[in-house]
Structure formats: structure tokens, C-alpha cells
N, C-alpha and C positions, 0 to 999 in steps of 0.2 A: 903248495899250492896246491889246489885242485884243479881239476877238469872237469871238462862238463860231460852231462850225463847225454847219450846220443839219443833219449828218449825227449828230449828237448831239443829239437832242431827245426831250425828258420830256411830260408832258402840260402843253401851253402853256396851252392855258386853265385850267387847274386850279391850274398855278405863278403865273399872270398873279395868279388869285383869292384863294389864299393873299397873297401880296404887298401884295394890296392890300385885303386883309380889313381892313372896319371895326372891329374888335376888337382889331387889335394893339396894341403898346404904343406908345404916343410916344416914347418910347426907345427902342426900336427901329427903328423906320422912321427915326428922328435918323441912325443909323448904316446905313442902305441904302447912301448914296450912296457908303460906302468900302468897303459887300461885294460890291455888285452881287449882291443874291440873288437874283434871275431869270436871272440869266447862268448863276449856278453848279449850281442846280437842274437847269435845264436840259442842261447840260454832262452832270450825272449822273445823268440821262436817272431824274428822281424821278417817279412817276406814283401817282393810288388804288391803293389793295390793298397795298401794298408793306408786308414788316414791315422797318423800317429798328431799327440800331443810333447812336443819337446820344454816342458814345463822350467821354469829359472832356465832357459838355454845358456846364456852367459855369454862366450865366444862364438859359440856356433860349435865345435867339437864333435855333439854327437849330432847334434841336427844337420848339417852335411853329410856324414855317412848316413844317417835316414832317410833323407834325401832321394841319396842314388841308390837304397836297397828298396823302396816302394817305389821308386820309377815315376814314371808318364802318367802312371794309371793310378797312381797313391799323391797321396801330399803331406808335408810335416810343417802344423800351424809351430814356430819358431816365438816361445815366450821371451818376455822381460818385463817388468816393471819397469818405473819409470828412475826411481833411488840405483838401480843397478846398471842402468846406460854409460853412465862416466868412467866405469869401470874398465867396460867391454867396447869402449868407443873403438880405440887400435885394429881389435880384433873384427869385429863387427864391420868395417870402415873395408878392411882385406878382404871379407865373406863373397860382399857383389854377389847378393841371392838373386837379385831380378834377370841379370843376366847367366852366373854360374849355373842355378839352382832354379829355376822358376818355378817349381812345384813346393819350394819353399816360403810359406807364408808368415813374416813376422809379426807379430800383434806384441802390444804395449798397452799393459795393465795391471791392475795389484792382480794378485795371484786369487783372492778370496772374492774377483767379480769377473770373471770368465766370462758363466751367460753362454755355452756351447749349447748347441742343441742335443736335446736327450740322445742319447745313443747312437753318438754320431764319430767315437773312435773305437779302433781298435785297439790302438795301445796309448800309455801315459809313459813315456820317461821322465822321473824325477831326479836327477842326478846332481850330489853332493848340496843339496838344498832343502830337505826335510827337515833338518834341524834350525834353519832359518825360520821355520813356524814358531817356532820359541824363544825367539832373538826380534827385537826393536831397540833400538834408540832414535835420538835425533835426526833425523836424515833418513833412517829407514822405518817405515811406518808397519806397525803392528800386523800381524796379520790372523784374520778367523779363520783358526786351522780346523774347526768344526763345520763352517760354511765351503771352505775350499776343500775340504772332504768330499760331502755331502755332493758340491756341482762336478767336481771329479767322477766320483760314484754314476750321478744322472747323466753324465756327458759320455761314459764307456757303456762299448755294448757290453751285451750278457756274455760272460765266457771271453772279453776282453781282459787284456795286463798292463798291470801297473810295477813298472822298474822302480825300484827304490835302492838307491847307491848310497851311500852318506861314511862318513866318517866315524869310525866308534869310538866309544869311550867305554870308561870300565864299567865293568856287568854292577849293576846294582846301584850304580849314580844316580842324581837325578838329573833332572832338565837345565838345570842350573849352568853344565856344561856348553849347553848351546851357546849363551853368552859370554864365558868364561876360555872356552878354548874351541871355539866352534867344531863342535863332536856333540856327538848322541848315541850314547846306548843304544844299541839294537832292539831291546825290547820295550822302549817307548816306540819306537817305528811299527813294529809288529800291534802295541795295543790299541795302539790310535785306528791306524787301518782295517785291523777287524773289529772294533765300536764302530767304526764309518760303516759295515757290511761286508769289505772286503775278504778276503780267504786266503790265508799264506799256504801256497803251490807248493815252492820250493826255495832254496838257496844254493849259491854257486862260492865258493871258498877263492876261489881265482886274485882273489882283489885282498887277501887278509898278511898281513904281514906281522910276524909271530916278533919281532923288533922290536915295535913302537909298543912304549908300553902305555899308550894313550892317556898318559898326561898331559902332553904341552900340546900346547895351540898348534892345530893344524895348518897354522902359517908360519909356524918355528921352522926357521932353516934346517932343522936339524933333521926334519921327517915333512918338510912342505915336497908331496908328489910322490910320498914314500907312507903315508899314513894306512893303516891296518882299515881297511873298506868291508862294508859288509856289501851282498848284492841278495836284495830277496825281491821273489817274484810274487805277485799276488793277482789273485783274479776276482774276478765279478760272475760270482754265479748265477 
């Protein structure tokens, strides 16, 4: 397991306060051991006053942390699409954004229909969802990945960062693993992001698990919550 390069640091005190906040949900705190949120938020240089998009935010684990770090002067766009809402229903009901986190703004739309203002975001978090841009089936609409990445690029400020964390697949494997295993080999994410104009700035190995053979579904009970995940930091030049 790797550490964090101190040259990539957000507002460490604000991040520590967010992670240790007494009002965080118990189920979120239970996940911290495998998610290392303090290291992740520092690596992506999250700080008060920023405007952040949490793309496919799911139940809101990172949305809440981000909202607490950016504070009253910042805001977090908490995105889900309609198809995912049933899976996150219970988690979101417990989140109570309106009263607990008024700087969190839930939005529901297809990922490739964000239509956000140009140069309006400081950070974009895309956690455990990049593989879904290669996934579609009845009940889960296909995502126009090229259109989504173009919208992400235009809405991010110059110098802004994108966080990509996803379940890794075997090196050299095709994109079919997104369907079969809910995984995507790291190089596919890098190639797609760089083709859209982003530059890979750094990576972090804190979520890698050498015991994960990368061949089981990310939802298989043998590896669920323990998959080897890559952490990639992209910048908009």
C-alpha cells in the first residue's frame, strides 16, 4: 500500500475535520478503512470554497465528505441518473442533504446531459463509475462517453482536477470486462481521458490490493469492498 506525496495536498485541516466530523453516518465511517478518504481528498487537493461535481455519486459517501470540506463558500453537485436512484434510495433517504448539507445540490440527469456552465468547476470526482461508460443493458441507458468527457472538459476550470477511481481489470484486457466484471483496466481510462484533452498528472496506490486477482466480478462476495482500485489524477491544461 502506498502513501501520499506531500506535494499534492489539499487543506489538510479541513479534510481531517470532515473525516472526523461527529455527524457523519456510522455506515460511512465503517467504510473508511478500505477507502482511505483522508489520503484521497488530500491527493485531489480538495479545499474550502471549491465547486465540485460528484458524478454518479450513488449513496453519497464522497458527496458528504466533499460538502464538509468545501464548506459554506463552496458547493457540491451531487449527480445520479434516474436508473441508479432505486439502488441508492435507502442511502439517500438517510443523507438528508437539505438539512444536513445545504451546500450539496442533488441533480438527476443522464451523465452525458449535464449541460453545466463552462469553466464552472474546480474538481470532478468520478468514483467507481468510469467502467459504466462502457456498460449498457435494459434499464441502464448507454452513455455517450465522448459527449460526457467533452462536457466534463468544458465545465472544468483550467488547472482543475478530475478524480478517477475504479475497479481494475487485468492488464491488456478489453473493455468487455466492464459488462462482465464491473471492472475496467486502468489503461482504458487513461486513454479515454487523454483523448478528451485531460493530462494524467499522478496516481496513488493506496487502494491497490495485490491479493485481488482481477478476475472476479467487483460484486462477488469474495472481493466486494476489497477490489484493487486505481486512483488517477487528471488535470485540464
